[in-house]
TIRO-2110 file (N, C-alpha, C; in Angstrom, 1 decimal):
// TIRO-2110
-43.0, -13.2, 91.7, N, 1, A
-42.4, -14.6, 91.9, CA, 1, A
-42.5, -15.3, 90.5, C, 1, A
-43.5, -15.1, 89.7, N, 2, A
-43.7, -15.8, 88.5, CA, 2, A
-42.6, -15.4, 87.5, C, 2, A
-42.2, -14.1, 87.6, N, 3, A
-41.1, -13.6, 86.7, CA, 3, A
-39.8, -14.3, 87.0, C, 3, A
-39.5, -14.5, 88.2, N, 4, A
-38.3, -15.2, 88.6, CA, 4, A
-38.3, -16.6, 88.1, C, 4, A
-39.4, -17.3, 88.2, N, 5, A
-39.6, -18.7, 87.8, CA, 5, A
-39.4, -18.8, 86.3, C, 5, A
-39.9, -17.8, 85.5, N, 6, A
-39.8, -17.8, 84.1, CA, 6, A
-38.3, -17.5, 83.7, C, 6, A
-37.6, -16.7, 84.4, N, 7, A
-36.2, -16.4, 84.1, CA, 7, A
-35.4, -17.7, 84.4, C, 7, A
-35.7, -18.4, 85.4, N, 8, A
-35.0, -19.6, 85.7, CA, 8, A
-35.3, -20.7, 84.7, C, 8, A
-36.5, -20.8, 84.2, N, 9, A
-36.9, -21.7, 83.2, CA, 9, A
-36.1, -21.4, 81.9, C, 9, A
-36.1, -20.1, 81.5, N, 10, A
-35.3, -19.7, 80.3, CA, 10, A
-33.9, -20.0, 80.4, C, 10, A
-33.3, -19.8, 81.6, N, 11, A
-31.9, -20.1, 81.9, CA, 11, A
-31.6, -21.6, 81.7, C, 11, A
-32.5, -22.4, 82.3, N, 12, A
-32.3, -23.8, 82.2, CA, 12, A
-32.4, -24.3, 80.7, C, 12, A
-33.4, -23.7, 80.0, N, 13, A
-33.5, -24.1, 78.6, CA, 13, A
-32.3, -23.7, 77.8, C, 13, A
-31.7, -22.5, 78.0, N, 14, A
-30.5, -22.1, 77.4, CA, 14, A
-29.3, -23.1, 77.6, C, 14, A
-29.2, -23.5, 78.9, N, 15, A
-28.1, -24.4, 79.3, CA, 15, A
-28.3, -25.7, 78.6, C, 15, A
-29.5, -26.2, 78.5, N, 16, A
-29.8, -27.5, 77.9, CA, 16, A
-29.4, -27.4, 76.4, C, 16, A
-29.8, -26.3, 75.7, N, 17, A
-29.4, -26.1, 74.3, CA, 17, A
-27.9, -26.1, 74.1, C, 17, A
-27.2, -25.4, 75.0, N, 18, A
-25.7, -25.3, 74.9, CA, 18, A
-25.1, -26.7, 75.1, C, 18, A
-25.6, -27.4, 76.0, N, 19, A
-25.1, -28.8, 76.3, CA, 19, A
-25.4, -29.7, 75.0, C, 19, A
-26.5, -29.5, 74.4, N, 20, A
-26.8, -30.2, 73.2, CA, 20, A
-25.8, -29.9, 72.1, C, 20, A
-25.4, -28.7, 72.0, N, 21, A
-24.3, -28.3, 71.0, CA, 21, A
-23.0, -29.1, 71.3, C, 21, A
-22.7, -29.2, 72.5, N, 22, A
-21.5, -29.9, 72.9, CA, 22, A
-21.6, -31.4, 72.4, C, 22, A
-22.7, -32.0, 72.6, N, 23, A
-23.0, -33.4, 72.2, CA, 23, A
-22.9, -33.5, 70.7, C, 23, A
-23.6, -32.6, 70.0, N, 24, A
-23.7, -32.6, 68.5, CA, 24, A
-22.3, -32.4, 67.9, C, 24, A
-21.4, -31.7, 68.6, N, 25, A
-20.1, -31.5, 68.1, CA, 25, A
-19.2, -32.6, 68.4, C, 25, A
-19.7, -33.6, 69.1, N, 26, A
-18.9, -34.8, 69.4, CA, 26, A
-17.8, -34.5, 70.5, C, 26, A
-18.1, -33.6, 71.4, N, 27, A
-17.2, -33.2, 72.4, CA, 27, A
-17.6, -33.6, 73.8, C, 27, A
-18.6, -34.4, 74.0, N, 28, A
-19.1, -34.7, 75.3, CA, 28, A
-18.2, -35.5, 76.1, C, 28, A
-17.3, -36.2, 75.5, N, 29, A
-16.4, -37.1, 76.3, CA, 29, A
-15.0, -36.6, 76.5, C, 29, A
-14.8, -35.3, 76.2, N, 30, A
-13.4, -34.8, 76.5, CA, 30, A
-13.4, -34.1, 77.8, C, 30, A
-12.3, -34.0, 78.4, N, 31, A
-12.2, -33.3, 79.8, CA, 31, A
-12.8, -31.9, 79.7, C, 31, A
-13.4, -31.5, 80.8, N, 32, A
-14.0, -30.2, 80.8, CA, 32, A
-13.0, -29.1, 80.6, C, 32, A
-11.8, -29.3, 81.1, N, 33, A
-10.8, -28.3, 81.0, CA, 33, A
-10.4, -28.1, 79.6, C, 33, A
-10.3, -29.2, 78.8, N, 34, A
-10.0, -29.1, 77.3, CA, 34, A
-11.2, -28.4, 76.6, C, 34, A
-12.4, -28.7, 77.0, N, 35, A
-13.6, -28.1, 76.4, CA, 35, A
-13.6, -26.6, 76.6, C, 35, A
-13.3, -26.2, 77.9, N, 36, A
-13.3, -24.8, 78.2, CA, 36, A
-12.1, -24.1, 77.4, C, 36, A
-11.0, -24.7, 77.3, N, 37, A
-9.9, -24.2, 76.6, CA, 37, A
-10.3, -23.9, 75.1, C, 37, A
-11.0, -24.9, 74.5, N, 38, A
-11.4, -24.7, 73.1, CA, 38, A
-12.3, -23.5, 73.0, C, 38, A
-13.2, -23.4, 73.9, N, 39, A
-14.2, -22.3, 73.9, CA, 39, A
-13.5, -20.9, 74.0, C, 39, A
-12.6, -20.9, 75.0, N, 40, A
-11.8, -19.6, 75.2, CA, 40, A
-11.0, -19.3, 73.9, C, 40, A
-10.4, -20.3, 73.3, N, 41, A
-9.6, -20.0, 72.1, CA, 41, A
-10.5, -19.6, 71.0, C, 41, A
-11.7, -20.2, 70.9, N, 42, A
-12.7, -19.8, 69.9, CA, 42, A
-13.2, -18.4, 70.1, C, 42, A
-13.4, -18.0, 71.3, N, 43, A
-13.8, -16.7, 71.6, CA, 43, A
-12.8, -15.7, 71.1, C, 43, A
-11.5, -16.0, 71.2, N, 44, A
-10.5, -15.1, 70.7, CA, 44, A
-10.5, -15.1, 69.2, C, 44, A
-10.6, -16.2, 68.6, N, 45, A
-10.5, -16.4, 67.1, CA, 45, A
-11.7, -15.7, 66.4, C, 45, A
-12.9, -15.7, 67.0, N, 46, A
-14.0, -15.1, 66.3, CA, 46, A
-14.0, -13.5, 66.3, C, 46, A
-13.0, -13.0, 66.9, N, 47, A
-12.9, -11.5, 66.8, CA, 47, A
-12.5, -11.1, 65.4, C, 47, A
-11.9, -12.0, 64.6, N, 48, A
-11.6, -11.8, 63.2, CA, 48, A
-12.9, -12.1, 62.4, C, 48, A
-13.4, -11.1, 61.7, N, 49, A
-14.7, -11.3, 61.0, CA, 49, A
-14.6, -12.4, 60.0, C, 49, A
-13.5, -12.6, 59.3, N, 50, A
-13.4, -13.7, 58.4, CA, 50, A
-13.5, -15.1, 59.0, C, 50, A
-12.9, -15.2, 60.2, N, 51, A
-12.9, -16.4, 61.0, CA, 51, A
-14.3, -16.7, 61.5, C, 51, A
-15.0, -15.6, 61.9, N, 52, A
-16.3, -15.7, 62.4, CA, 52, A
-17.2, -16.3, 61.3, C, 52, A
-17.1, -15.7, 60.1, N, 53, A
-17.9, -16.2, 59.0, CA, 53, A
-17.6, -17.6, 58.6, C, 53, A
-16.3, -18.0, 58.6, N, 54, A
-15.9, -19.3, 58.3, CA, 54, A
-16.5, -20.3, 59.2, C, 54, A
-16.5, -20.0, 60.5, N, 55, A
-17.0, -20.9, 61.5, CA, 55, A
-18.5, -21.0, 61.5, C, 55, A
-19.2, -19.8, 61.2, N, 56, A
-20.6, -19.8, 61.0, CA, 56, A
-21.0, -20.8, 59.9, C, 56, A
-20.3, -20.7, 58.8, N, 57, A
-20.7, -21.6, 57.6, CA, 57, A
-20.5, -23.1, 58.0, C, 57, A
-19.4, -23.3, 58.7, N, 58, A
-19.1, -24.7, 59.2, CA, 58, A
-20.2, -25.2, 60.1, C, 58, A
-20.6, -24.3, 61.0, N, 59, A
-21.7, -24.7, 62.0, CA, 59, A
-23.0, -24.9, 61.3, C, 59, A
-23.3, -24.1, 60.3, N, 60, A
-24.5, -24.3, 59.5, CA, 60, A
-24.6, -25.6, 58.8, C, 60, A
-23.4, -26.0, 58.2, N, 61, A
-23.3, -27.3, 57.6, CA, 61, A
-23.6, -28.5, 58.6, C, 61, A
-23.0, -28.3, 59.8, N, 62, A
-23.2, -29.4, 60.8, CA, 62, A
-24.6, -29.5, 61.3, C, 62, A
-25.3, -28.4, 61.3, N, 63, A
-26.7, -28.4, 61.7, CA, 63, A
-27.6, -29.2, 60.7, C, 63, A
-27.1, -29.2, 59.5, N, 64, A
-27.9, -29.8, 58.4, CA, 64, A
-27.6, -31.4, 58.4, C, 64, A
-26.7, -31.8, 59.1, N, 65, A
-26.4, -33.3, 59.1, CA, 65, A
-27.0, -34.0, 60.2, C, 65, A
END
């Protein structure tokens, strides 16, 4: 039972972190359908290694602000 509780706690922590990223990106007030569309499009775009690296650098800069 403790293992299941730990898994649920880790899952909740992960979701909280992901929600924090949405807020940090300034996307908390857009409709959820638009947000999901952005994420789906991003998922497709990062298949290109160059785009993956470009977005990683952009994200690194944003974390520093």
